[in-house]
C-alpha positions, 0 to 999 in steps of 0.5 A: 499499500505505501509503495502504491501511495508513493507510485502514485505520487510520483505520478502526479507530479510527473503529470504537473510538469508534462501538463504545461508542456501539453503531453499528458491530461491530468484525467488521463494519468488519474485513469491510469494510475486508479486516483479520481481525478479532481472535480470537474465542474459543469460545462453549463448551469441551465438554472440557478434556481436561488440563492440561499441565506449564506449566498451559496448558488443553488442549481436545478442539479442539486448543486451548490456554486459559490463565487470566488473573490468576494466576500459576504456576511455569514448571513445575508440580510434579506434585502441582498438575498433577494437582490441575488435571486432576482439577478441569477434568476431566468438567465443560463448560465455558463460556468468559467471554472478555474484551471481545477475547480475547488470544492470546499468542506462544504461541498461548495464549488468555487468559481465564477458565472457568465450568461449572454448579457453578463460577462461575469456574474462576480462583477456584477455583484460587485457593481450591485453593491451584493459583496464586497471584494476579497483577499482571495479575488484575483490579481488580474482583475483586482483592480477593476474589482475594487473600482467597481465596490468603490462605485457602489459604495458611493452610491449608498447600493446592497450592502452599502446602504447599511453603516454596519458595512461601512469601513471601520475607523482604526479606533474602532477595530478593537472589539472585531478581532476575528473577523473579517472587515475593511478598514480606512484610516490615516497613516501615523507613522512607518516603521520597518522591522526585519522584512516586515513593514509595519503602519500605524494609526495611533501613538501606541503601537502596542495597542493601536491598530496595525497594517503589516505588509512584506517588504520583500515584496515589491511595493508600489509606493514609497513607504516613507510617503505613506505618512499622513495618507489615508489609506484602505484595506482589508483582511482578517483583523487578529491580535497583536499587540493590538488590532493588526491586519496582514496583507500578503499583497500589498495592492490590498492597500488602496492609496486614497485622494489626499 
């Protein structure tokens, strides 16, 4: 059994290499090794029957689909759920799958959908303010998605009509540790410690809100010029000498107009 697992693992490694060369497909090798292939996305979703209270899209075939790269409240407000249902109803949806579709532990298949009049359901959802951009958003779409979110926020659409979903001020973040938040405030100081860059938003870095970025990555800004600038960031708040947002991608630090 151990030898079989080792052989199967080796075959998959070779498959990944040959896959990029166009010489072999993952399903072909899966059949040869006896290992089930990754879950395949349906080519066409004939109809979506509704949206549940957590934002999962329901299909007539009983599948659950989730839109990649978006954040929504754990339980959708009823107006948001109803607006999503209206958006997806009475359309034939084409599944825009990632190269290897991802199914989470709740059996939801993640990706994006398109219809004859909607190129991207995820973008349509953002444009109507029915979701926010998550830190797992695809980098190639990030700037467009943030612009769609901001336009919906300025128009007070969807989630943004409720002040509870507005970006938080740094001083409001301590009770929100452990949740996904969008935080907006003015940088008070910048410090580099080893390979980490810290943006401090109060006089006491041991207690006040901080954003942390990796200094190893190419930054699209000059750190020293951030002092006095208003910025917006998002992610999961954790406690580390006060509330902390850690950004893996510096492009998620939005520099707001002076």
